[in-house]
DSSP file (Angstrom, degrees, kcal/mol; ACC not computed):
  #  RESIDUE AA STRUCTURE BP1 BP2  ACC     N-H-->O    O-->H-N    N-H-->O    O-->H-N    TCO  KAPPA ALPHA  PHI   PSI    X-CA   Y-CA   Z-CA
    1    1 A M              0   0    0      0, 0.0     2,-0.3     0, 0.0    15,-0.2   0.000 360.0 360.0 360.0 132.5  -65.9 -103.1   33.2
    2    2 A C  E     -A   15   0A   0     13,-2.9    13,-2.9     2,-0.0     2,-0.3  -0.936 360.0-147.0-127.3 157.3  -63.2 -101.6   35.4
    3    3 A S  E     -A   14   0A   0     -2,-0.3     2,-0.4    11,-0.2    11,-0.2  -0.939   8.3-163.9-126.5 150.8  -59.4 -101.4   34.7
    4    4 A T  E     -A   13   0A   0      9,-2.5     9,-1.4    -2,-0.3     2,-0.4  -0.972   9.0-163.8-126.8 142.6  -56.3 -101.5   36.7
    5    5 A Q  E     -A   12   0A   0     -2,-0.4     7,-0.2     7,-0.2     3,-0.1  -0.990   3.5-156.8-133.1 131.2  -52.9 -100.5   35.5
    6    6 A G        -     0   0    0      5,-0.7     3,-0.1    -2,-0.4     4,-0.1  -0.075  53.2 -46.6 -84.1-164.3  -49.5 -101.2   36.9
    7    7 A P  S >  S-     0   0    0      0, 0.0     3,-1.8     0, 0.0    -1,-0.2  -0.055  84.7 -69.3 -53.6 164.0  -46.4  -99.1   36.4
    8    8 A T  T 3  S+     0   0    0      1,-0.3     3,-0.1    -3,-0.1    -3,-0.0  -0.317 123.4  27.3 -59.6 133.3  -45.6  -98.0   32.8
    9    9 A G  T 3  S+     0   0    0      1,-0.4    -1,-0.3    -3,-0.1     2,-0.2   0.334  97.3 113.0  97.2  -7.7  -44.6 -100.9   30.6
   10   10 A Q  S <  S-     0   0    0     -3,-1.8    -1,-0.4     1,-0.1   148,-0.3  -0.612  76.7 -92.2 -95.0 157.6  -46.5 -103.5   32.6
   11   11 A A        -     0   0    0     -2,-0.2    -5,-0.7   146,-0.1     2,-0.4  -0.305  37.5-134.2 -61.2 147.4  -49.6 -105.5   31.5
   12   12 A M  E     -AB   5 156A   0    144,-3.1   144,-2.1    -7,-0.2     2,-0.4  -0.886  11.6-145.3-106.0 141.1  -53.0 -103.9   32.3
   13   13 A A  E     -AB   4 155A   0     -9,-1.4    -9,-2.5    -2,-0.4     2,-0.4  -0.885   8.7-163.3-104.7 132.0  -55.8 -106.1   33.8
   14   14 A R  E     -AB   3 154A   0    140,-2.7   140,-2.9    -2,-0.4     2,-0.5  -0.967  10.1-166.1-112.9 138.8  -59.3 -105.4   32.8
   15   15 A T  E     -AB   2 153A   0    -13,-2.9   -13,-2.9    -2,-0.4     2,-0.3  -0.983   8.6-176.1-129.1 135.2  -62.0 -107.0   35.1
   16   16 A R  E     - B   0 152A   0    136,-2.9   136,-3.4    -2,-0.5     2,-0.4  -0.970   6.3-164.3-124.7 141.5  -65.7 -107.4   34.5
   17   17 A Q  E     + B   0 151A   0     -2,-0.3     2,-0.3   134,-0.2   134,-0.2  -0.985  12.0 167.4-130.4 137.8  -68.3 -108.8   36.9
   18   18 A I  E     - B   0 150A   0    132,-2.1   132,-3.3    -2,-0.4     2,-0.5  -0.988  24.0-142.6-145.9 154.1  -71.8 -110.0   36.3
   19   19 A T  E     - B   0 149A   0     -2,-0.3     2,-0.3   130,-0.2   130,-0.2  -0.969  16.3-165.4-119.0 132.1  -74.4 -111.9   38.2
   20   20 A T  E     - B   0 148A   0    128,-2.8   128,-2.5    -2,-0.5     3,-0.1  -0.819  12.0-157.0-111.8 156.9  -76.6 -114.4   36.4
   21   21 A H  S    S+     0   0    0     -2,-0.3     2,-0.3   126,-0.2   126,-0.2   0.297  71.5  17.1-119.2   4.0  -79.8 -115.9   37.9
   22   22 A S  S  > S-     0   0    0      1,-0.1     4,-1.7   126,-0.1     5,-0.2  -0.988  80.2 -99.6-163.7 170.4  -80.1 -119.1   35.9
   23   23 A A  H  > S+     0   0    0     -2,-0.3     4,-2.7     1,-0.2     5,-0.2   0.914 122.2  56.7 -62.1 -40.1  -78.2 -121.6   33.6
   24   24 A E  H  > S+     0   0    0      1,-0.2     4,-2.7     2,-0.2    -1,-0.2   0.910 107.8  46.7 -58.0 -43.3  -79.9 -119.8   30.5
   25   25 A E  H  > S+     0   0    0      2,-0.2     4,-2.0     1,-0.2    -1,-0.2   0.833 111.5  50.3 -65.8 -32.4  -78.4 -116.5   31.6
   26   26 A T  H  X S+     0   0    0     -4,-1.7     4,-2.3     2,-0.2    -2,-0.2   0.894 112.8  47.6 -73.5 -37.6  -74.9 -118.0   32.2
   27   27 A I  H  X S+     0   0    0     -4,-2.7     4,-1.5     1,-0.2    -2,-0.2   0.943 112.0  50.2 -68.2 -45.4  -75.1 -119.6   28.7
   28   28 A A  H  X S+     0   0    0     -4,-2.7     4,-0.8     1,-0.2    -1,-0.2   0.862 108.4  51.8 -59.3 -39.5  -76.2 -116.3   27.2
   29   29 A F  H >< S+     0   0    0     -4,-2.0     3,-0.9     1,-0.2     4,-0.3   0.910 104.4  57.6 -61.2 -42.5  -73.4 -114.5   28.9
   30   30 A G  H >< S+     0   0    0     -4,-2.3     3,-1.3     1,-0.2    -2,-0.2   0.850  99.0  60.0 -48.7 -38.4  -71.0 -117.0   27.5
   31   31 A R  H >< S+     0   0    0     -4,-1.5     3,-0.9     1,-0.3    -1,-0.2   0.806  98.8  58.5 -64.3 -28.5  -72.1 -116.1   24.1
   32   32 A T  T << S+     0   0    0     -3,-0.9     3,-0.4    -4,-0.8     4,-0.3   0.539  88.2  74.4 -75.4  -4.9  -71.1 -112.5   24.6
   33   33 A L  T <>  +     0   0    0     -3,-1.3     4,-1.9    -4,-0.3    -1,-0.2   0.226  61.8 102.6 -97.2  11.7  -67.5 -113.3   25.3
   34   34 A T  T <4 S+     0   0    0     -3,-0.9    -1,-0.2     1,-0.2    -2,-0.1   0.911  82.3  48.3 -64.1 -40.4  -66.5 -114.1   21.7
   35   35 A K  T >4 S+     0   0    0     -3,-0.4     3,-1.3     1,-0.2    -1,-0.2   0.945 113.8  45.9 -65.4 -44.5  -64.7 -110.7   21.1
   36   36 A L  T 34 S+     0   0    0     -4,-0.3    -1,-0.2     1,-0.2    -2,-0.2   0.833 116.4  46.0 -65.1 -31.6  -62.8 -110.9   24.3
   37   37 A L  T 3< S+     0   0    0     -4,-1.9    -1,-0.2     4,-0.1    -2,-0.2   0.160  75.1 148.4-102.2  18.0  -61.8 -114.6   23.7
   38   38 A A    <   -     0   0    0     -3,-1.3    50,-0.1    -4,-0.1    79,-0.1  -0.284  55.4 -59.5 -53.9 139.3  -60.8 -114.2   20.0
   39   39 A P  S    S+     0   0    0      0, 0.0    79,-0.1     0, 0.0    76,-0.1  -0.223 111.5  52.4 -68.1 157.2  -58.0 -116.7   19.4
   40   40 A P  S    S+     0   0    0      0, 0.0     2,-0.3     0, 0.0    78,-0.2   0.459  79.6 145.2 -82.2 139.6  -55.4 -117.5   20.3
   41   41 A K  E     -c  118   0A   0     76,-1.6    78,-2.6    -4,-0.1     2,-0.5  -0.988  40.6-158.3-141.9 146.3  -56.4 -117.6   24.0
   42   42 A L  E     -c  119   0A   0     -2,-0.3    93,-2.9    76,-0.2    94,-1.5  -0.974  27.3-173.9-121.1 116.6  -55.5 -119.6   27.1
   43   43 A V  E     -cd 120 136A   0     76,-3.2    78,-3.2    -2,-0.5     2,-0.5  -0.920  15.2-150.1-115.9 127.2  -58.5 -119.2   29.6
   44   44 A L  E     -cd 121 137A   0     92,-2.3    94,-3.0    -2,-0.5     2,-0.5  -0.849   8.7-156.0 -92.7 134.8  -58.6 -120.5   33.1
   45   45 A L  E     -cd 122 138A   0     76,-3.2    78,-1.1    -2,-0.5     2,-0.4  -0.965  15.0-169.1-110.2 113.3  -62.0 -121.3   34.4
   46   46 A R  E     + d   0 139A   0     92,-2.9    94,-3.3    -2,-0.5     2,-0.2  -0.838  27.7 100.1-106.5 138.2  -62.2 -121.2   38.2
   47   47 A G        -     0   0    0     -2,-0.4    94,-0.1    92,-0.2    76,-0.1  -0.755  63.3 -84.7 162.8 159.1  -64.9 -122.4   40.5
   48   48 A D    >   -     0   0    0     92,-0.4     3,-2.0    -2,-0.2     5,-0.3  -0.141  66.9 -67.3 -71.7 173.1  -66.0 -125.1   42.7
   49   49 A L  T 3  S+     0   0    0      1,-0.3    -1,-0.2     2,-0.1     0, 0.0  -0.405 128.2  18.5 -61.1 136.3  -67.7 -128.3   41.5
   50   50 A G  T 3  S+     0   0    0     -3,-0.1    -1,-0.3     1,-0.0    -2,-0.1   0.569  86.2 125.0  77.9   9.6  -71.2 -127.3   40.2
   51   51 A A  S <  S-     0   0    0     -3,-2.0    -2,-0.1    89,-0.1    90,-0.1   0.811  85.9-101.4 -67.6 -31.6  -70.2 -123.5   39.9
   52   52 A G  S  > S+     0   0    0     -4,-0.3     4,-2.2    88,-0.1     5,-0.1   0.653  75.6 139.0 113.8  22.6  -71.3 -123.5   36.2
   53   53 A K  H  > S+     0   0    0     -5,-0.3     4,-2.1     2,-0.2     5,-0.1   0.944  80.6  42.3 -65.3 -50.4  -68.0 -123.7   34.3
   54   54 A T  H  > S+     0   0    0      1,-0.2     4,-1.8     2,-0.2    -1,-0.2   0.875 110.5  56.7 -65.8 -36.6  -69.4 -126.2   31.7
   55   55 A T  H  > S+     0   0    0      1,-0.2     4,-1.0     2,-0.2     3,-0.3   0.948 108.6  47.7 -63.2 -47.8  -72.7 -124.2   31.5
   56   56 A L  H >X S+     0   0    0     -4,-2.2     4,-2.0     1,-0.2     3,-0.5   0.880 108.0  55.3 -59.1 -41.7  -70.6 -121.1   30.6
   57   57 A V  H 3X S+     0   0    0     -4,-2.1     4,-3.2     1,-0.2     5,-0.3   0.866  99.8  62.8 -60.3 -35.5  -68.6 -123.1   28.0
   58   58 A K  H 3X S+     0   0    0     -4,-1.8     4,-1.5    -3,-0.3    -1,-0.2   0.877 106.3  40.8 -53.6 -41.1  -71.8 -124.0   26.5
   59   59 A G  H <X S+     0   0    0     -4,-1.0     4,-2.9    -3,-0.5    -1,-0.2   0.870 115.0  52.7 -72.6 -40.7  -72.5 -120.4   25.6
   60   60 A I  H  X S+     0   0    0     -4,-2.0     4,-1.9     2,-0.2     5,-0.2   0.970 111.0  47.2 -60.4 -56.8  -68.9 -119.7   24.5
   61   61 A A  H  <>S+     0   0    0     -4,-3.2     5,-2.9     1,-0.2     6,-1.0   0.881 113.6  47.5 -56.8 -41.1  -69.0 -122.7   22.2
   62   62 A A  H ><5S+     0   0    0     -4,-1.5     3,-1.5    -5,-0.3    -1,-0.2   0.924 107.7  57.1 -65.4 -43.9  -72.3 -121.6   20.7
   63   63 A G  H 3<5S+     0   0    0     -4,-2.9    -2,-0.2     1,-0.3    -1,-0.2   0.825 111.4  42.5 -58.3 -33.5  -71.0 -118.0   20.3
   64   64 A F  T 3<5S-     0   0    0     -4,-1.9    23,-0.6    -5,-0.2    24,-0.3   0.378 110.8-123.0 -89.3   2.7  -68.2 -119.2   18.2
   65   65 A E  T < 5S+     0   0    0     -3,-1.5    -3,-0.2    -5,-0.2    -2,-0.1   0.881  77.1 125.9  50.7  40.9  -70.5 -121.7   16.3
   66   66 A A  S   <S-     0   0    0     -5,-2.9    18,-0.3     1,-0.3     2,-0.3   0.664  77.1  -9.3 -99.6 -21.1  -68.2 -124.4   17.3
   67   67 A A  S    S-     0   0    0     -6,-1.0    -1,-0.3    16,-0.1     2,-0.2  -0.971  72.3-100.2-166.3 155.7  -71.0 -126.6   19.0
   68   68 A E    >>  -     0   0    0     -2,-0.3     3,-1.8    -3,-0.1     4,-0.5  -0.603  40.6-113.8 -78.6 150.8  -74.6 -126.5   19.9
   69   69 A E  G >4 S+     0   0    0      1,-0.3     3,-1.5    -2,-0.2    -1,-0.1   0.878 116.3  55.8 -56.0 -40.3  -75.2 -125.9   23.6
   70   70 A E  G 34 S+     0   0    0      1,-0.3    -1,-0.3   -12,-0.0   -12,-0.0   0.736 102.6  57.0 -59.7 -26.5  -76.7 -129.4   24.1
   71   71 A D  G <4 S+     0   0    0     -3,-1.8     2,-0.5   -13,-0.1    -1,-0.3   0.540  84.6  95.7 -89.5  -6.5  -73.6 -131.0   22.6
   72   72 A V    <<  +     0   0    0     -3,-1.5     2,-0.2    -4,-0.5   -14,-0.1  -0.784  52.8 168.4 -90.0 120.2  -71.2 -129.4   25.2
   73   73 A T        -     0   0    0     -2,-0.5     8,-0.1   -16,-0.1    -2,-0.0  -0.791  41.9 -84.1-124.9 165.6  -70.5 -131.7   28.1
   74   74 A S        -     0   0    0     -2,-0.2     3,-0.4     1,-0.1     4,-0.2  -0.539  27.0-149.9 -69.6 134.5  -68.0 -131.8   31.0
   75   75 A P     >  +     0   0    0      0, 0.0     4,-2.9     0, 0.0    19,-0.3   0.109  55.0 129.4 -87.7  26.3  -64.7 -133.3   30.1
   76   76 A T  T  4 S+     0   0    0      1,-0.2    21,-0.2     2,-0.2    18,-0.0   0.855  82.6  25.7 -48.0 -44.6  -64.2 -134.7   33.7
   77   77 A F  T  4 S+     0   0    0     -3,-0.4    -1,-0.2     1,-0.1     3,-0.0   0.786 127.6  42.9 -98.1 -31.7  -63.4 -138.2   32.5
   78   78 A T  T  4 S-     0   0    0     -4,-0.2     2,-1.3     1,-0.1    -2,-0.2   0.651  89.5-148.9 -87.5 -16.8  -62.1 -137.7   29.0
   79   79 A L  S  < S+     0   0    0     -4,-2.9    15,-3.1    14,-0.0     2,-0.4  -0.297  72.6  49.1  84.3 -47.9  -60.0 -134.7   30.1
   80   80 A V  E     -E   93   0A   0     -2,-1.3     2,-0.4    13,-0.2    13,-0.2  -0.987  56.5-175.5-131.0 124.1  -60.3 -132.9   26.7
   81   81 A H  E     -E   92   0A   0     11,-2.4    11,-2.9    -2,-0.4     2,-0.5  -0.967  15.1-154.3-110.5 134.9  -63.3 -132.1   24.6
   82   82 A E  E     -E   91   0A   0     -2,-0.4     2,-0.5     9,-0.2     9,-0.2  -0.882  11.1-176.5-116.5 134.0  -62.6 -130.4   21.1
   83   83 A Y  E     -E   90   0A   0      7,-3.2     7,-3.7    -2,-0.5     2,-0.5  -0.976  13.2-155.0-133.8 120.6  -65.3 -128.2   19.3
   84   84 A R  E     +E   89   0A   0     -2,-0.5     5,-0.2   -18,-0.3    -2,-0.0  -0.826  18.4 170.7-102.2 130.8  -64.4 -127.0   15.9
   85   85 A G        -     0   0    0      3,-2.0   -19,-0.2    -2,-0.5   -20,-0.1  -0.764  47.7-100.1-129.2 173.4  -65.9 -123.8   14.4
   86   86 A P  S    S+     0   0    0      0, 0.0   -21,-0.1     0, 0.0     3,-0.1   0.724 121.3  27.7 -68.0 -23.8  -65.5 -121.5   11.5
   87   87 A R  S    S+     0   0    0    -23,-0.6     2,-0.3     1,-0.3   -22,-0.1   0.588 128.8   8.3-114.7 -11.7  -63.6 -118.9   13.6
   88   88 A A        -     0   0    0    -24,-0.3    -3,-2.0   -50,-0.1     2,-0.6  -0.987  56.0-129.0-164.9 157.2  -61.9 -121.0   16.3
   89   89 A N  E     -Ef  84 117A   0     27,-2.9    29,-2.1    -2,-0.3     2,-0.4  -0.965  32.6-155.3-109.8 119.4  -61.1 -124.5   17.6
   90   90 A L  E     -Ef  83 118A   0     -7,-3.7    -7,-3.2    -2,-0.6     2,-0.5  -0.825   8.4-165.2-100.2 139.3  -62.2 -124.7   21.3
   91   91 A Y  E     -Ef  82 119A   0     27,-2.6    29,-2.9    -2,-0.4     2,-0.7  -0.964   5.0-159.9-125.6 112.4  -60.6 -127.2   23.6
   92   92 A H  E     -Ef  81 120A   0    -11,-2.9   -11,-2.4    -2,-0.5     2,-0.4  -0.820  18.6-173.0 -96.5 117.3  -62.5 -127.7   26.9
   93   93 A I  E     -Ef  80 121A   0     27,-2.8    29,-3.6    -2,-0.7     2,-0.5  -0.901  16.6-162.3-121.8 132.4  -60.1 -129.2   29.3
   94   94 A D  E     + f   0 122A   0    -15,-3.1     3,-0.3    -2,-0.4    29,-0.2  -0.959  11.4 174.7-120.3 113.6  -60.7 -130.5   32.8
   95   95 A L    >   +     0   0    0     27,-2.5     3,-2.1    -2,-0.5    28,-0.1   0.278  45.9 113.3 -98.8  10.3  -57.7 -130.9   35.1
   96   96 A Y  T 3  S+     0   0    0      1,-0.3    -1,-0.2    26,-0.1    27,-0.1   0.875  86.2  38.8 -52.4 -40.8  -59.6 -131.9   38.3
   97   97 A R  T 3  S+     0   0    0     -3,-0.3     2,-0.6   -21,-0.2    -1,-0.3   0.404  96.1  94.6 -93.7   5.7  -58.0 -135.4   38.1
   98   98 A V    <   +     0   0    0     -3,-2.1    28,-0.1     1,-0.1    -3,-0.0  -0.883  46.2 168.7 -99.7 122.2  -54.6 -134.3   37.0
   99   99 A D        +     0   0    0     -2,-0.6    -1,-0.1     1,-0.1    -4,-0.0   0.710  48.6  45.5-110.6 -25.7  -52.3 -133.8   39.9
  100  100 A T  S  > S-     0   0    0      1,-0.1     4,-2.0    27,-0.0     5,-0.1  -0.841  74.8-117.9-121.4 159.0  -48.7 -133.3   38.9
  101  101 A P  H  > S+     0   0    0      0, 0.0     4,-2.3     0, 0.0     5,-0.1   0.829 115.2  59.5 -60.6 -31.4  -46.9 -131.3   36.4
  102  102 A R  H  > S+     0   0    0      2,-0.2     4,-1.4     1,-0.2     0, 0.0   0.948 106.4  45.6 -59.4 -53.0  -45.7 -134.6   34.8
  103  103 A E  H  > S+     0   0    0      1,-0.2     4,-0.6     2,-0.2    -1,-0.2   0.859 110.8  54.7 -61.8 -33.2  -49.3 -135.7   34.2
  104  104 A L  H >< S+     0   0    0     -4,-2.0     3,-1.4     1,-0.2     5,-0.5   0.939 107.1  51.2 -60.5 -48.0  -50.1 -132.2   32.8
  105  105 A E  H >< S+     0   0    0     -4,-2.3     3,-0.9     1,-0.3    -1,-0.2   0.783 101.0  60.2 -60.8 -32.9  -47.2 -132.6   30.4
  106  106 A T  H 3< S+     0   0    0     -4,-1.4    -1,-0.3     1,-0.2    -2,-0.2   0.706  93.3  68.2 -74.3 -17.9  -48.4 -136.0   29.1
  107  107 A L  T << S-     0   0    0     -3,-1.4    -1,-0.2    -4,-0.6    -2,-0.2   0.793  96.8-139.9 -70.1 -24.5  -51.8 -134.2   27.9
  108  108 A G    X>  +     0   0    0     -3,-0.9     3,-1.4    -4,-0.5     4,-0.6   0.848  39.3 164.0  70.4  35.7  -49.8 -132.4   25.3
  109  109 A L  H >> S+     0   0    0     -5,-0.5     3,-1.8     1,-0.3     4,-0.9   0.873  70.3  63.5 -56.3 -39.7  -51.7 -129.1   25.7
  110  110 A D  H >4 S+     0   0    0      1,-0.3     3,-0.5     2,-0.2    -1,-0.3   0.816  96.0  59.8 -55.5 -32.3  -49.0 -127.3   23.9
  111  111 A D  H <4 S+     0   0    0     -3,-1.4    -1,-0.3     1,-0.2    -2,-0.2   0.718 100.6  55.7 -63.6 -23.6  -49.8 -129.3   20.8
  112  112 A L  H << S+     0   0    0     -3,-1.8     2,-0.2    -4,-0.6    -1,-0.2   0.717  86.4 102.8 -84.7 -24.4  -53.4 -127.9   20.9
  113  113 A R    <<  +     0   0    0     -4,-0.9     2,-0.3    -3,-0.5   -71,-0.0  -0.462  43.1 131.4 -69.7 125.6  -52.2 -124.3   20.8
  114  114 A S  S >  S-     0   0    0     -2,-0.2     3,-1.3   -25,-0.1   -25,-0.1  -0.918  71.9 -82.9-157.1-179.9  -52.4 -122.5   17.5
  115  115 A D  T 3  S+     0   0    0     -2,-0.3    -2,-0.1     1,-0.3     0, 0.0   0.724 128.6  45.1 -63.9 -19.2  -53.6 -119.2   16.0
  116  116 A R  T 3  S+     0   0    0    -77,-0.1   -27,-2.9   -28,-0.1    -1,-0.3   0.384  94.2 106.2-101.7   2.7  -57.1 -120.6   15.9
  117  117 A S  E <   - f   0  89A   0     -3,-1.3   -76,-1.6   -29,-0.2     2,-0.4  -0.601  41.7-174.8-102.6 149.7  -57.3 -122.2   19.3
  118  118 A I  E     -cf  41  90A   0    -29,-2.1   -27,-2.6    -2,-0.2     2,-0.6  -0.982  14.2-158.1-134.2 116.5  -59.0 -121.3   22.5
  119  119 A L  E     -cf  42  91A   0    -78,-2.6   -76,-3.2    -2,-0.4     2,-0.6  -0.911   4.0-168.0 -99.7 122.0  -58.2 -123.5   25.5
  120  120 A L  E     -cf  43  92A   0    -29,-2.9   -27,-2.8    -2,-0.6     2,-0.6  -0.930  14.6-169.7-105.0 102.8  -60.8 -123.3   28.1
  121  121 A I  E >   -cf  44  93A   0    -78,-3.2   -76,-3.2    -2,-0.6     3,-0.6  -0.866  12.5-158.5-114.7 116.0  -59.2 -125.0   31.1
  122  122 A E  E 3  S+cf  45  94A   0    -29,-3.6   -27,-2.5    -2,-0.6   -76,-0.2  -0.739  83.0  11.7 -88.1 141.0  -61.0 -126.0   34.3
  123  123 A W  T >  S+     0   0    0    -78,-1.1     3,-1.4    -2,-0.3    -1,-0.2   0.591  82.1 137.0  68.0  19.7  -58.9 -126.4   37.4
  124  124 A G  G X   +     0   0    0     -3,-0.6     3,-2.3   -79,-0.3     6,-0.3   0.685  52.0  79.8 -64.4 -21.8  -55.9 -124.8   35.7
  125  125 A E  G 3  S+     0   0    0      1,-0.3    -1,-0.3   -80,-0.2     6,-0.1   0.634  76.9  74.5 -64.7 -13.3  -55.1 -122.9   38.8
  126  126 A K  G <  S+     0   0    0     -3,-1.4     2,-0.5     1,-0.1    -1,-0.3   0.624  91.3  62.1 -66.6 -15.7  -53.4 -126.0   40.2
  127  127 A F    <>  -     0   0    0     -3,-2.3     4,-1.5     1,-0.1     3,-0.3  -0.965  69.4-155.0-125.0 120.5  -50.5 -125.5   37.9
  128  128 A S  H  > S+     0   0    0     -2,-0.5     4,-2.8     1,-0.2     5,-0.2   0.850  94.3  62.2 -57.3 -37.5  -48.3 -122.3   38.2
  129  129 A R  H  > S+     0   0    0      1,-0.2     4,-2.0     2,-0.2    -1,-0.2   0.915 106.0  45.7 -57.2 -44.5  -47.3 -122.6   34.5
  130  130 A L  H  > S+     0   0    0     -3,-0.3     4,-0.9    -6,-0.3    -1,-0.2   0.819 108.8  54.0 -68.7 -32.3  -50.8 -122.2   33.5
  131  131 A Q  H >< S+     0   0    0     -4,-1.5     3,-0.5    -7,-0.3    -2,-0.2   0.929 110.7  47.4 -65.4 -44.0  -51.5 -119.3   35.8
  132  132 A R  H 3< S+     0   0    0     -4,-2.8    -2,-0.2     1,-0.2    -1,-0.2   0.905 116.8  43.2 -63.3 -42.6  -48.4 -117.5   34.3
  133  133 A E  H 3< S+     0   0    0     -4,-2.0    -1,-0.2    -5,-0.2    -2,-0.2   0.558  85.1 117.3 -87.6  -4.9  -49.5 -118.2   30.6
  134  134 A R    <<  -     0   0    0     -4,-0.9   -91,-0.2    -3,-0.5     3,-0.1  -0.323  42.1-170.8 -65.6 145.5  -53.2 -117.5   30.9
  135  135 A D  S    S+     0   0    0    -93,-2.9    20,-2.8     1,-0.3     2,-0.3   0.709  76.7  20.7 -98.1 -32.8  -54.6 -114.6   28.9
  136  136 A V  E     -dG  43 154A   0    -94,-1.5   -92,-2.3    18,-0.2     2,-0.4  -0.959  63.2-160.5-135.9 144.3  -58.1 -114.6   30.6
  137  137 A E  E     -dG  44 153A   0     16,-2.5    16,-3.0    -2,-0.3     2,-0.5  -0.985   5.1-167.6-131.6 131.0  -59.4 -115.9   33.9
  138  138 A I  E     -dG  45 152A   0    -94,-3.0   -92,-2.9    -2,-0.4     2,-0.5  -0.954   4.4-168.7-114.2 111.4  -63.0 -116.5   34.5
  139  139 A A  E     -dG  46 151A   0     12,-2.9    12,-2.9    -2,-0.5     2,-0.4  -0.886   1.8-167.6-107.6 129.7  -64.1 -117.2   38.1
  140  140 A L  E     - G   0 150A   0    -94,-3.3     2,-0.4    -2,-0.5   -92,-0.4  -0.958   3.4-172.9-119.4 134.8  -67.6 -118.5   38.8
  141  141 A E  E     - G   0 149A   0      8,-2.0     8,-2.9    -2,-0.4     2,-0.1  -0.993  21.7-128.3-130.1 125.1  -69.2 -118.5   42.3
  142  142 A R  E     + G   0 148A   0     -2,-0.4     6,-0.2     6,-0.2     2,-0.1  -0.424  23.0 179.5 -71.4 141.3  -72.4 -120.0   43.4
  143  143 A D        -     0   0    0      4,-2.4     4,-0.4     1,-0.4     3,-0.2  -0.597  66.1 -36.1-141.8  77.4  -74.7 -117.8   45.3
  144  144 A G  S    S-     0   0    0      1,-0.2    -1,-0.4    -2,-0.1     0, 0.0  -0.516 100.2 -44.4  98.0-172.4  -77.7 -119.8   45.9
  145  145 A E  S    S+     0   0    0     -2,-0.2    -1,-0.2     1,-0.1  -123,-0.0   0.925 133.4   3.6 -64.6 -45.7  -79.4 -122.6   43.7
  146  146 A N  S    S+     0   0    0     -3,-0.2     2,-0.2  -125,-0.1    -1,-0.1   0.575 103.0 100.6-112.6 -21.0  -79.3 -120.7   40.4
  147  147 A R        -     0   0    0     -4,-0.4    -4,-2.4  -126,-0.2     2,-0.4  -0.534  47.4-172.8 -82.6 137.3  -77.5 -117.4   40.9
  148  148 A R  E     -BG  20 142A   0   -128,-2.5  -128,-2.8    -6,-0.2     2,-0.6  -0.999  19.3-148.9-133.2 135.0  -73.8 -117.1   39.8
  149  149 A M  E     -BG  19 141A   0     -8,-2.9    -8,-2.0    -2,-0.4     2,-0.5  -0.915  22.4-167.3-101.6 121.3  -71.4 -114.4   40.3
  150  150 A I  E     -BG  18 140A   0   -132,-3.3  -132,-2.1    -2,-0.6     2,-0.5  -0.929   8.1-171.7-113.6 118.2  -69.0 -114.3   37.3
  151  151 A R  E     -BG  17 139A   0    -12,-2.9   -12,-2.9    -2,-0.5     2,-0.5  -0.922   3.9-167.3-110.4 126.5  -65.7 -112.4   37.3
  152  152 A V  E     -BG  16 138A   0   -136,-3.4  -136,-2.9    -2,-0.5     2,-0.5  -0.960   4.1-175.1-117.1 128.7  -63.7 -112.1   34.1
  153  153 A R  E     -BG  15 137A   0    -16,-3.0   -16,-2.5    -2,-0.5     2,-0.5  -0.971   3.8-171.6-127.4 121.2  -60.2 -110.8   34.2
  154  154 A A  E     -BG  14 136A   0   -140,-2.9  -140,-2.7    -2,-0.5     2,-0.4  -0.921  15.1-142.1-118.1 136.5  -58.2 -110.3   31.0
  155  155 A E  E     +B   13   0A   0    -20,-2.8     2,-0.3    -2,-0.5  -142,-0.2  -0.725  30.4 163.2 -84.6 136.3  -54.7 -109.4   30.6
  156  156 A S  E     -B   12   0A   0   -144,-2.1  -144,-3.1    -2,-0.4     2,-0.1  -0.986  42.4 -85.8-151.5 162.1  -53.7 -107.0   27.8
  157  157 A A              0   0    0     -2,-0.3  -146,-0.1  -146,-0.2  -147,-0.1  -0.423 360.0 360.0 -68.8 144.6  -50.8 -104.8   26.8
  158  158 A S              0   0    0   -148,-0.3    -1,-0.1    -2,-0.1  -148,-0.1   0.483 360.0 360.0 -79.6 360.0  -50.7 -101.4   28.3
């Protein structure tokens, strides 16, 4: 983990990077993120189609005991999947097919936010509002068939 700090009084960003070599390793890494992602959090998941965003969410959901890995699927067509656990309610959101701020508003994402919620948003970088409000950004990049480079950037008070 490395840290960067702006001028005094500004937020500090912490960045962590890891490479996984299989879907199983990506899931296992997701399980390790429970402390960082303690609710409430708004998390942007970045990466091309097939980069492993849903695979990572499988591990996050399992780590929070909100869902079994095999029960986590991509919300591409339903837009939002909800997983309730004893420590957090996870909302896995896919904005790939959402194109305008008006369409985003009709999803009612603000209604999902609470002290127990973690919003895991795919394709959220399309909307400047979500970029401003994010607490954590996780970028996944394919490097071959199974290898993934994962970069986690968390904002925190300085």
